[in-house]
Structures are given as structure tokens and as C-alpha cells.
C-alpha positions, 0 to 999 in steps of 0.5 A: 261561906262558913266552910270556905272561910274556915278552909281558907283560914286553915290553909293560910295558917298552915301554909298550905297552897292549892285550890279550895272549893266548897259545894254545900257541905262538900269541901275540896282542899289539898290533902295536906291540910285535911286533918287540920281542917277537920280539927278546925271544923270540929272546934266550931261544932261541925263533924266530918263524916269519915265514911264520906271523906277521902284524904289518903289514896287515889280515890276522891268523892264530891257532889255524887261524883267519884274520881280515881287519880282525877278521872271521873269513874262515877257509876251509872245508877238505875234508881227505879225499876224500868217498867216502860219502853220510855223509861228504858230508852231514857235510861239507855240515853243517860247511860250512853251520855255518861260514857263520855264517848263524845270525847273520842273521835273516830 
């Protein structure tokens, strides 16, 4: 709630319009207010991680998702070695589901 209130107040006082969403410590806001919001957050003792914050260019990241021009380009991760056929099948299912093929009609 604190991040949402600070972001909305920053938008109000800077005259920035657009959608603001907060998911835990992920703040999604219009790029036009990002520098002002970073200043406000630092004033209240919070620090923006510049390695994980994107306000210029076409790339964005939030909650583990990666987006380029609004298109989800989140990579497929293999988080542990695959040592059984069950793990292989499970990984293949997650991979195919992640392709978004259900959106295409033949």
C-alpha cells in the first residue's frame, strides 16, 4: 500500500496520467514519472534497484515476466537438472504451455 500511495501521489503532483499497479515491490507506472517516483521513494528511505528497473527503451520486467513492446518474451527456465522421465515430461509440458500455442487456431 505504501508504494501505491507514493506512486499515485507522485502521479497526481506531476500531472502524469496512466495506469499504476503495484505487486509487492514491483511498481508499474508511466515512464514519464519514473525519475520523480524514484526521488520520492528515496526520500522515504526506499532504494530503486537500477539493474532491475526499466523506464527507457522497449523492454520491461515485472514479477519475473519479461516484455518487449508489451509482448511477453519471458524465457523458459530449467531450474534443476532433469534426471527422471517424469521431470522431463513435466519440463516439456511447461515449455509447450509457455509457448502460448493455444492462442493460435489452425
